[in-house]
C-alpha positions as CSV (number, residue, x, y, z in Angstrom):
1,X,-1.6,21.5,-21.0
2,X,-1.6,19.2,-24.1
3,X,-1.9,15.5,-23.9
4,X,1.3,13.6,-25.2
5,X,1.0,9.9,-23.8
6,X,4.4,9.3,-25.0
7,X,6.1,12.0,-22.8
8,X,7.4,10.9,-19.4
9,X,4.9,11.3,-16.3
10,X,5.4,11.8,-12.6
11,X,4.5,9.1,-10.2
12,X,4.1,10.0,-6.5
13,X,3.3,8.3,-3.3
14,X,2.3,10.5,-0.3
15,X,2.1,8.8,3.1
16,X,2.2,9.9,6.5
17,X,5.9,9.8,7.0
18,X,7.4,10.5,3.6
19,X,6.6,11.8,-0.1
20,X,8.3,9.8,-2.8
21,X,8.3,11.0,-6.4
22,X,9.5,9.5,-9.6
23,X,9.6,10.5,-13.3
24,X,8.6,7.5,-15.3
25,X,9.1,6.9,-19.1
26,X,6.1,5.7,-21.4
27,X,8.0,2.3,-21.0
28,X,7.8,2.1,-17.4
29,X,11.4,3.1,-16.6
30,X,12.2,5.2,-13.6
31,X,14.4,8.2,-14.9
32,X,14.7,9.9,-11.6
33,X,13.5,10.0,-8.1
34,X,13.4,12.5,-5.2
35,X,11.8,12.2,-1.5
36,X,11.1,14.3,1.5
37,X,9.5,13.9,5.0
38,X,5.7,14.8,4.5
39,X,5.5,16.6,8.2
40,X,1.7,16.0,8.3
41,X,1.6,18.4,11.3
42,X,2.3,21.5,9.3
43,X,-1.1,21.1,7.5
44,X,-2.4,20.5,3.9
45,X,-1.0,23.6,2.4
46,X,2.5,23.0,3.4
47,X,2.4,19.3,2.6
48,X,1.2,20.3,-0.8
49,X,4.0,22.7,-1.4
50,X,6.4,19.9,-0.2
51,X,4.7,17.5,-2.9
52,X,5.3,20.3,-5.6
53,X,8.9,20.6,-4.7
54,X,9.6,16.9,-4.5
55,X,8.1,16.3,-8.1
56,X,10.2,19.4,-9.3
57,X,13.4,17.7,-7.7
58,X,12.4,14.4,-9.4
59,X,12.1,16.1,-12.7
60,X,15.5,17.7,-12.2
61,X,17.1,14.4,-11.1
62,X,15.9,12.9,-14.5
63,X,17.6,15.8,-16.5
64,X,14.3,17.0,-17.8
65,X,12.2,20.3,-17.5
66,X,8.5,20.6,-16.4
67,X,7.6,21.2,-20.1
68,X,8.8,17.5,-20.8
69,X,6.1,16.1,-18.5
70,X,2.6,15.1,-19.5
71,X,1.0,14.6,-16.2
72,X,1.3,13.6,-12.5
73,X,-0.5,10.8,-10.6
74,X,-0.3,10.5,-6.8
75,X,-1.6,8.2,-4.2
76,X,-3.0,9.5,-0.9
77,X,-4.5,7.7,1.9
78,X,-8.2,7.9,1.7
79,X,-11.0,8.1,1.6
80,X,-10.9,10.3,-1.5
81,X,-12.8,11.3,-4.5
82,X,-10.4,10.5,-7.6
83,X,-13.1,12.0,-10.1
84,X,-13.1,15.4,-8.4
85,X,-9.3,15.0,-7.2
86,X,-10.4,15.9,-3.7
87,X,-9.1,14.0,-0.3
88,X,-12.2,13.9,1.6
89,X,-10.7,12.9,5.0
90,X,-7.6,11.0,6.1
91,X,-7.0,10.2,9.8
92,X,-3.0,10.2,9.6
93,X,-2.9,13.7,8.2
94,X,-4.1,16.4,10.5
95,X,-6.5,19.0,8.8
96,X,-7.1,16.9,5.6
97,X,-10.9,17.4,5.0
98,X,-12.2,18.3,1.5
99,X,-8.7,19.2,0.1
100,X,-8.7,19.9,-3.7
101,X,-5.4,17.9,-3.9
102,X,-5.3,17.3,-7.7
103,X,-6.0,20.9,-8.5
104,X,-3.6,22.3,-6.2
105,X,-0.8,20.1,-7.6
106,X,-1.8,20.9,-11.1
107,X,-1.7,24.8,-10.4
108,X,1.6,24.4,-8.7
109,X,3.3,22.2,-11.6
110,X,1.5,23.5,-14.6
111,X,0.5,19.8,-15.7
112,X,-2.6,17.6,-15.3
113,X,-2.6,16.0,-11.9
114,X,-4.6,12.8,-11.0
115,X,-5.1,11.1,-7.6
116,X,-6.2,7.7,-6.2
117,X,-6.1,5.6,-3.1
118,X,-2.5,4.6,-2.2
119,X,-3.0,1.1,-1.9
120,X,-5.0,0.9,-5.0
121,X,-2.1,2.5,-6.8
122,X,0.3,0.0,-5.1
123,X,-1.8,-2.8,-6.5
124,X,-2.0,-1.1,-10.0
125,X,2.0,-0.8,-10.0
126,X,2.2,-4.5,-9.1
127,X,-0.1,-5.4,-11.8
128,X,1.3,-3.3,-14.6
129,X,4.9,-3.6,-13.8
130,X,5.7,-5.9,-11.1
131,X,4.5,-9.5,-9.8
132,X,1.0,-9.2,-11.6
133,X,2.2,-8.5,-15.3
134,X,0.2,-10.5,-17.7
135,X,-2.7,-11.4,-15.7
136,X,-6.5,-10.3,-16.1
137,X,-7.8,-10.7,-12.4
138,X,-5.8,-9.9,-9.3
139,X,-5.8,-8.9,-5.7
140,X,-3.3,-7.0,-3.7
141,X,-2.9,-7.2,0.1
142,X,-0.6,-4.9,1.6
143,X,0.5,-5.4,5.3
144,X,2.2,-2.6,7.0
145,X,0.9,-0.1,9.9
146,X,-2.5,-1.0,8.6
147,X,-3.6,-3.3,5.9
148,X,-4.8,-2.3,2.5
149,X,-6.0,-3.6,-0.8
150,X,-6.5,-3.4,-4.3
151,X,-8.4,-5.2,-6.9
152,X,-7.7,-5.5,-10.8
153,X,-10.7,-7.0,-12.7
154,X,-10.5,-7.8,-16.4
155,X,-7.3,-5.6,-16.9
156,X,-8.4,-2.6,-15.0
157,X,-8.5,-1.2,-11.4
158,X,-11.9,-1.6,-9.8
159,X,-12.9,1.4,-7.7
160,X,-16.5,0.5,-6.8
161,X,-19.6,2.5,-6.9
162,X,-18.4,5.0,-4.2
163,X,-14.7,4.6,-4.9
164,X,-14.2,2.6,-1.9
165,X,-13.6,-1.0,-3.3
166,X,-11.4,-3.6,-1.9
167,X,-10.9,-2.1,1.7
168,X,-9.7,-5.8,2.7
169,X,-8.2,-4.4,6.0
170,X,-11.7,-4.0,7.2
171,X,-13.3,-7.2,6.5
172,X,-14.5,-8.6,9.9
173,X,-12.9,-11.9,10.5
174,X,-13.6,-12.3,14.2
175,X,-16.8,-11.2,15.8
176,X,-16.1,-9.2,19.2
177,X,-12.5,-9.3,18.4
178,X,-10.0,-6.3,19.0
179,X,-11.3,-2.6,18.2
180,X,-9.9,-1.5,14.9
181,X,-8.7,2.1,14.1
182,X,-12.0,2.4,12.1
183,X,-13.9,1.9,15.2
184,X,-15.3,-1.7,14.1
185,X,-14.2,-4.8,16.0
186,X,-12.6,-7.9,14.6
187,X,-11.3,-6.3,11.3
188,X,-8.5,-8.0,9.6
189,X,-6.3,-4.8,10.3
190,X,-6.8,-5.3,14.0
191,X,-5.9,-8.8,13.8
192,X,-2.9,-9.0,11.5
193,X,-1.4,-5.3,10.8
194,X,1.9,-4.6,12.2
195,X,0.0,-2.3,14.7
196,X,-1.9,-5.3,15.7
197,X,1.4,-7.4,15.9
198,X,2.8,-4.7,18.3
199,X,0.0,-4.5,20.4
200,X,0.0,-8.4,21.0
201,X,3.7,-8.8,21.5
202,X,3.7,-5.7,24.2
203,X,0.7,-7.2,26.0
204,X,2.6,-10.7,26.1
205,X,5.6,-9.1,27.5
206,X,3.7,-7.2,30.0
207,X,2.1,-10.3,31.1
208,X,5.4,-11.8,32.0
209,X,6.3,-13.4,28.5
210,X,10.1,-13.4,27.5
211,X,10.9,-11.8,24.1
212,X,13.9,-10.6,22.5
213,X,12.2,-7.5,21.2
214,X,13.2,-5.2,24.0
215,X,16.7,-5.9,23.5
216,X,16.6,-5.8,19.8
217,X,14.8,-2.3,19.8
218,X,17.2,-1.1,22.4
219,X,20.2,-1.9,20.2
220,X,19.3,0.9,17.6
221,X,17.1,3.0,19.8
222,X,14.2,2.1,17.9
223,X,11.0,3.7,19.3
224,X,8.7,1.6,16.9
225,X,8.6,-2.2,16.7
226,X,9.6,-2.2,13.0
227,X,9.0,-4.9,10.5
228,X,12.9,-5.2,10.6
229,X,13.0,-6.0,14.3
230,X,10.1,-8.4,14.0
231,X,12.1,-10.3,11.3
232,X,15.2,-10.4,13.5
233,X,13.1,-11.8,16.3
234,X,11.6,-14.4,14.2
235,X,15.1,-15.4,12.8
236,X,16.3,-15.9,16.3
237,X,13.4,-18.1,17.3
238,X,11.6,-15.7,19.6
239,X,8.7,-17.9,20.8
240,X,6.3,-14.9,21.4
241,X,7.0,-13.3,18.2
242,X,6.3,-16.5,16.4
243,X,3.3,-17.1,18.3
244,X,1.8,-13.7,17.6
245,X,3.0,-13.7,13.8
246,X,1.6,-17.2,13.5
247,X,-1.9,-15.9,14.3
248,X,-1.6,-13.2,11.7
249,X,-0.7,-15.8,9.1
250,X,-4.0,-17.7,10.0
251,X,-6.2,-14.6,9.7
252,X,-4.4,-13.5,6.5
253,X,-5.0,-16.9,5.1
254,X,-8.5,-16.7,6.0
255,X,-8.9,-13.4,4.3
256,X,-7.1,-14.5,1.1
257,X,-9.4,-17.6,0.9
258,X,-12.6,-15.3,1.4
259,X,-11.5,-12.8,-1.3
260,X,-10.5,-15.9,-3.8
261,X,-14.1,-17.2,-3.0
262,X,-15.8,-14.2,-3.9
263,X,-13.4,-13.0,-6.8
264,X,-11.6,-16.0,-8.0
265,X,-8.7,-14.2,-9.5
266,X,-5.6,-15.7,-11.1
267,X,-3.5,-14.2,-8.5
268,X,-3.0,-12.8,-5.2
269,X,-0.1,-10.5,-4.5
270,X,0.9,-9.9,-0.8
271,X,3.2,-6.9,0.0
272,X,4.1,-4.3,2.7
273,X,6.6,-3.8,5.0
274,X,5.7,-7.0,7.1
275,X,5.6,-9.4,4.1
276,X,8.9,-7.8,2.5
277,X,10.9,-8.2,6.1
278,X,9.9,-11.8,6.7
279,X,9.7,-13.2,3.2
280,X,8.7,-16.6,1.8
281,X,8.6,-18.3,5.3
282,X,6.0,-15.8,6.2
283,X,3.9,-16.6,3.2
284,X,4.0,-20.1,3.1
285,X,1.5,-20.7,5.9
286,X,-0.8,-18.0,4.5
287,X,-0.8,-19.9,1.3
288,X,-1.5,-23.2,3.2
289,X,-4.3,-21.9,5.2
290,X,-5.8,-20.1,2.0
291,X,-5.7,-23.2,-0.1
292,X,-7.5,-25.3,2.7
293,X,-10.3,-22.8,2.7
294,X,-11.1,-22.3,-0.8
295,X,-14.6,-23.4,-1.6
296,X,-13.4,-24.9,-4.9
297,X,-10.4,-27.0,-4.1
298,X,-10.1,-28.3,-7.8
299,X,-7.0,-26.7,-9.1
300,X,-6.6,-24.4,-6.0
301,X,-3.0,-24.0,-6.4
302,X,-3.5,-22.6,-10.0
303,X,-4.4,-19.4,-7.9
304,X,-1.0,-18.1,-7.3
305,X,-0.2,-16.4,-3.9
306,X,3.0,-14.5,-4.4
307,X,5.1,-11.8,-2.8
308,X,5.1,-8.2,-4.3
309,X,8.1,-7.4,-6.3
310,X,8.2,-3.6,-6.4
311,X,8.7,-2.7,-2.8
312,X,8.5,1.2,-2.0
313,X,8.4,1.8,-5.8
314,X,4.9,0.1,-6.1
315,X,3.0,3.2,-5.2
316,X,4.9,5.5,-7.4
317,X,4.8,3.2,-10.5
318,X,1.2,2.7,-10.0
319,X,0.7,6.4,-9.6
320,X,2.6,6.8,-13.0
321,X,0.3,4.1,-14.6
322,X,-2.8,5.8,-13.3
323,X,-1.7,9.2,-14.7
324,X,-1.1,7.9,-18.1
325,X,-4.4,6.0,-18.1
326,X,-6.4,9.1,-17.1
327,X,-4.5,11.3,-19.6
328,X,-5.3,9.2,-22.5
329,X,-9.0,8.4,-21.2
330,X,-9.6,12.1,-20.3
C-alpha cells in the first residue's frame, strides 16, 4: 500500500442515518459519490460492510479502480481514538464499543484508512475547501440533532490531549438548565440543538400555544420536526417557533462570544441543518449577541461569523483532506 499523495482519496461521512462517500482529487474536486443508509441496528460488522461497499461504489462512479486510490478518510461519531483508528463508543450506533474501524476499512478496501470525529472533519472541510479558505484560526459550530464543533489553530486541526477538543455543544451555559443527552444540565446542545427546539415547541403546544408545526408536519407525514419544517413555520411568522428559535439564537450568540474570548480566531463558521435551512435571517441575531459579548470590542466585527458553504459535503471533503494529511505525515 504505497503512498502517492497525488492520487485521489476517498472521503467518507458515516452518521446515524446515512453513509456518504466521495472520491476526491488532489485539487479537492469530487470525482464521484455514493451513499447508503447506515442501518445502525444491524451492528458494527454490517455497517462496516456497508461502508466498504459505499466506498467501492464511489470509486466506480468516478470511473476508477481501487488501485487508483491512495487512502480513505472517514468521519465517525465519537468518542474515538484517531491514532489507533478505534471508535471507543457512540450512543447513536448500538454495539459500537472499541471497534477497530480504520483497520476493518483498510482490510476491506486494500488502502490505508484513517478516522476522525465527524464534526472535526466538517470543520476541516470548511477550512480547506469552503468558508474558511485562507484563514489560520477558525472555529466551526454545527447545529443539527446535536451541536458539534471543531477548532483550527495555526492552519491545523486541533485534536486536544485526549482527542476531545472543541466539544462546543457541551459548554454549560445555563446552570440547572435542561438535561442534555450527555447527562449534564444546561449544555448548549440542550438549549439550542434541533432536539432542544423540538422539545420546547412540543412543550408549548402541549401547554395550549398555537403553532403551524402540526399542520406542516401532517402535510408530508413527517414524523420528525425537520429543519425544513422549522424554516417553513418561521417564514409564515409562527410566534411559538420564532420565540423558541429566538432563545436558541441568544444561546448560540453567547457560545460564539465565549469561544472567541478564549481563542480569538479570525473566523467562526456556523453550519448544520438548522443554520442551512434558516439562513442569514437566523445568523444575524447570533452575530449581534456575540459581538455584544466580546470582551475585546475593538475591531469586533473583524472576527467574521459566517455560514458554512459545503453543506452535506463538508464531512466528506474534510475526511478526504484528513486522509491526504495523514498519508503525507505517516
